[in-house]
A tleap script that builds the chain and sets N, CA, C and O, in Angstrom:
source leaprc.protein.ff14SB
mol = sequence {
  NMET THR GLY ILE VAL GLY ASP ASP LEU MET
  SER ASP ASP LEU MET SER ASP ASP LEU VAL
  SER VAL ILE ILE PRO VAL PHE ASN ARG ALA
  HIE LEU ILE GLY ASP ALA VAL ALA SER VAL
  LEU ALA GLN ARG ARG ARG PRO CLEU
}
set mol.1.N position { 0.848 -1.178 0.000 }
set mol.1.CA position { 0.000 0.000 0.000 }
set mol.1.C position { 0.891 1.238 0.000 }
set mol.1.O position { 1.879 1.283 0.733 }
set mol.2.N position { 0.569 2.204 -0.780 }
set mol.2.CA position { 1.347 3.439 -0.807 }
set mol.2.C position { 0.453 4.593 -0.414 }
set mol.2.O position { -0.767 4.527 -0.566 }
set mol.3.N position { 1.057 5.639 0.087 }
set mol.3.CA position { 0.302 6.810 0.499 }
set mol.3.C position { 1.007 8.077 0.111 }
set mol.3.O position { 2.090 8.047 -0.473 }
set mol.4.N position { 0.402 9.175 0.429 }
set mol.4.CA position { 0.939 10.480 0.088 }
set mol.4.C position { 2.286 10.707 0.753 }
set mol.4.O position { 3.172 11.321 0.158 }
set mol.5.N position { 2.452 10.229 1.964 }
set mol.5.CA position { 3.687 10.483 2.706 }
set mol.5.C position { 4.802 9.534 2.330 }
set mol.5.O position { 5.929 9.715 2.789 }
set mol.6.N position { 4.536 8.536 1.519 }
set mol.6.CA position { 5.603 7.669 1.043 }
set mol.6.C position { 5.434 6.230 1.483 }
set mol.6.O position { 4.698 5.930 2.423 }
set mol.7.N position { 6.133 5.345 0.783 }
set mol.7.CA position { 6.022 3.920 1.041 }
set mol.7.C position { 6.506 3.534 2.429 }
set mol.7.O position { 5.939 2.627 3.039 }
set mol.8.N position { 7.539 4.195 2.949 }
set mol.8.CA position { 8.095 3.818 4.243 }
set mol.8.C position { 7.081 3.995 5.369 }
set mol.8.O position { 6.992 3.144 6.254 }
set mol.9.N position { 6.323 5.074 5.350 }
set mol.9.CA position { 5.388 5.350 6.430 }
set mol.9.C position { 4.067 4.609 6.268 }
set mol.9.O position { 3.306 4.492 7.229 }
set mol.10.N position { 3.786 4.112 5.080 }
set mol.10.CA position { 2.520 3.438 4.832 }
set mol.10.C position { 2.729 1.947 4.613 }
set mol.10.O position { 1.959 1.324 3.881 }
set mol.11.N position { 3.742 1.366 5.223 }
set mol.11.CA position { 4.007 -0.059 5.044 }
set mol.11.C position { 2.935 -0.887 5.736 }
set mol.11.O position { 2.218 -0.393 6.607 }
set mol.12.N position { 2.831 -2.158 5.338 }
set mol.12.CA position { 1.842 -3.056 5.939 }
set mol.12.C position { 2.113 -3.272 7.420 }
set mol.12.O position { 1.191 -3.590 8.171 }
set mol.13.N position { 3.372 -3.105 7.858 }
set mol.13.CA position { 3.695 -3.274 9.278 }
set mol.13.C position { 2.980 -2.245 10.142 }
set mol.13.O position { 2.647 -2.531 11.292 }
set mol.14.N position { 2.742 -1.062 9.608 }
set mol.14.CA position { 2.112 0.003 10.387 }
set mol.14.C position { 0.593 0.011 10.231 }
set mol.14.O position { -0.107 0.653 11.014 }
set mol.15.N position { 0.088 -0.691 9.237 }
set mol.15.CA position { -1.342 -0.683 8.980 }
set mol.15.C position { -2.019 -1.762 9.813 }
set mol.15.O position { -1.427 -2.809 10.077 }
set mol.16.N position { -3.236 -1.515 10.221 }
set mol.16.CA position { -4.025 -2.499 10.949 }
set mol.16.C position { -5.476 -2.359 10.519 }
set mol.16.O position { -5.786 -1.600 9.601 }
set mol.17.N position { -6.359 -3.086 11.177 }
set mol.17.CA position { -7.778 -3.001 10.854 }
set mol.17.C position { -8.392 -1.706 11.362 }
set mol.17.O position { -9.467 -1.309 10.913 }
set mol.18.N position { -7.719 -1.046 12.294 }
set mol.18.CA position { -8.227 0.226 12.816 }
set mol.18.C position { -8.047 1.308 11.762 }
set mol.18.O position { -7.081 1.294 10.999 }
set mol.19.N position { -8.970 2.228 11.728 }
set mol.19.CA position { -8.880 3.318 10.769 }
set mol.19.C position { -9.070 4.635 11.499 }
set mol.19.O position { -10.092 4.860 12.147 }
set mol.20.N position { -8.096 5.482 11.388 }
set mol.20.CA position { -8.163 6.812 11.979 }
set mol.20.C position { -7.720 7.801 10.917 }
set mol.20.O position { -6.681 7.610 10.286 }
set mol.21.N position { -8.484 8.836 10.717 }
set mol.21.CA position { -8.109 9.880 9.774 }
set mol.21.C position { -7.551 11.069 10.539 }
set mol.21.O position { -8.058 11.440 11.598 }
set mol.22.N position { -6.515 11.651 9.993 }
set mol.22.CA position { -5.882 12.805 10.628 }
set mol.22.C position { -5.758 13.909 9.596 }
set mol.22.O position { -5.290 13.681 8.481 }
set mol.23.N position { -6.176 15.095 9.970 }
set mol.23.CA position { -6.024 16.273 9.115 }
set mol.23.C position { -5.078 17.225 9.826 }
set mol.23.O position { -5.289 17.580 10.985 }
set mol.24.N position { -4.039 17.630 9.122 }
set mol.24.CA position { -3.069 18.559 9.697 }
set mol.24.C position { -3.089 19.827 8.846 }
set mol.24.O position { -2.366 19.920 7.853 }
set mol.25.N position { -3.906 20.794 9.226 }
set mol.25.CA position { -3.957 22.032 8.441 }
set mol.25.C position { -2.722 22.894 8.710 }
set mol.25.O position { -2.316 23.070 9.859 }
set mol.26.N position { -2.143 23.415 7.662 }
set mol.26.CA position { -0.964 24.270 7.807 }
set mol.26.C position { -1.047 25.438 6.829 }
set mol.26.O position { -1.677 25.349 5.775 }
set mol.27.N position { -0.406 26.511 7.202 }
set mol.27.CA position { -0.263 27.670 6.329 }
set mol.27.C position { 1.076 28.306 6.654 }
set mol.27.O position { 1.300 28.760 7.776 }
set mol.28.N position { 1.952 28.339 5.686 }
set mol.28.CA position { 3.295 28.906 5.859 }
set mol.28.C position { 4.085 28.215 6.971 }
set mol.28.O position { 4.851 28.870 7.677 }
set mol.29.N position { 3.913 26.926 7.133 }
set mol.29.CA position { 4.630 26.181 8.171 }
set mol.29.C position { 5.155 24.859 7.623 }
set mol.29.O position { 5.154 23.856 8.337 }
set mol.30.N position { 5.599 24.838 6.384 }
set mol.30.CA position { 6.065 23.610 5.741 }
set mol.30.C position { 7.182 22.945 6.546 }
set mol.30.O position { 7.293 21.719 6.544 }
set mol.31.N position { 7.997 23.723 7.223 }
set mol.31.CA position { 9.114 23.173 7.996 }
set mol.31.C position { 8.646 22.360 9.211 }
set mol.31.O position { 9.444 21.636 9.807 }
set mol.32.N position { 7.377 22.467 9.582 }
set mol.32.CA position { 6.852 21.738 10.736 }
set mol.32.C position { 6.103 20.459 10.368 }
set mol.32.O position { 5.719 19.698 11.255 }
set mol.33.N position { 5.890 20.213 9.082 }
set mol.33.CA position { 5.103 19.054 8.657 }
set mol.33.C position { 5.711 17.735 9.131 }
set mol.33.O position { 4.993 16.865 9.623 }
set mol.34.N position { 7.018 17.582 8.989 }
set mol.34.CA position { 7.681 16.341 9.397 }
set mol.34.C position { 7.458 16.039 10.862 }
set mol.34.O position { 7.156 14.900 11.219 }
set mol.35.N position { 7.601 17.038 11.718 }
set mol.35.CA position { 7.374 16.840 13.155 }
set mol.35.C position { 5.915 16.509 13.442 }
set mol.35.O position { 5.624 15.678 14.303 }
set mol.36.N position { 4.999 17.153 12.728 }
set mol.36.CA position { 3.574 16.895 12.949 }
set mol.36.C position { 3.211 15.464 12.565 }
set mol.36.O position { 2.478 14.793 13.292 }
set mol.37.N position { 3.718 14.996 11.431 }
set mol.37.CA position { 3.428 13.630 10.992 }
set mol.37.C position { 4.060 12.623 11.950 }
set mol.37.O position { 3.439 11.619 12.299 }
set mol.38.N position { 5.287 12.891 12.371 }
set mol.38.CA position { 5.951 11.991 13.326 }
set mol.38.C position { 5.163 11.913 14.627 }
set mol.38.O position { 5.050 10.836 15.213 }
set mol.39.N position { 4.621 13.027 15.086 }
set mol.39.CA position { 3.832 13.048 16.309 }
set mol.39.C position { 2.567 12.212 16.167 }
set mol.39.O position { 2.199 11.477 17.083 }
set mol.40.N position { 1.905 12.322 15.031 }
set mol.40.CA position { 0.688 11.538 14.792 }
set mol.40.C position { 1.017 10.050 14.773 }
set mol.40.O position { 0.307 9.253 15.385 }
set mol.41.N position { 2.080 9.671 14.082 }
set mol.41.CA position { 2.445 8.251 13.992 }
set mol.41.C position { 2.886 7.675 15.319 }
set mol.41.O position { 2.769 6.468 15.530 }
set mol.42.N position { 3.395 8.506 16.227 }
set mol.42.CA position { 3.859 8.028 17.532 }
set mol.42.C position { 2.707 7.814 18.517 }
set mol.42.O position { 2.892 7.162 19.545 }
set mol.43.N position { 1.530 8.349 18.218 }
set mol.43.CA position { 0.402 8.239 19.132 }
set mol.43.C position { -0.238 6.865 19.048 }
set mol.43.O position { -0.275 6.247 17.984 }
set mol.44.N position { -0.733 6.405 20.160 }
set mol.44.CA position { -1.460 5.142 20.258 }
set mol.44.C position { -2.765 5.415 20.970 }
set mol.44.O position { -2.877 6.356 21.756 }
set mol.45.N position { -3.744 4.587 20.689 }
set mol.45.CA position { -5.033 4.760 21.385 }
set mol.45.C position { -5.473 3.423 21.943 }
set mol.45.O position { -5.144 2.364 21.409 }
set mol.46.N position { -6.214 3.495 23.013 }
set mol.46.CA position { -6.750 2.285 23.626 }
set mol.46.C position { -7.901 1.756 22.781 }
set mol.46.O position { -8.646 2.544 22.199 }
set mol.47.N position { -8.060 0.442 22.701 }
set mol.47.CA position { -9.243 -0.098 21.997 }
set mol.47.C position { -10.515 0.362 22.698 }
set mol.47.O position { -10.549 0.485 23.923 }
set mol.48.N position { -11.529 0.606 21.937 }
set mol.48.CA position { -12.808 1.050 22.516 }
set mol.48.C position { -13.601 -0.118 23.026 }
set mol.48.O position { -14.702 0.063 23.545 }
savepdb mol mol.pdb
quit
C-alpha cells in the first residue's frame, strides 16, 4: 500500500484493521510538517 507520505510510512507493518483519519492544516509552516506527521504516527489509542 502506498500513500501520500511515502512507502516507508505506509508499510503493511504500520497498517491495521483500525482506521483513523488525521487532518493537519498548515499555512506557511512547511518546515513543521515532518514533526507533525511523526507526532501523529507516535500516538497510540486504547481499543474502545
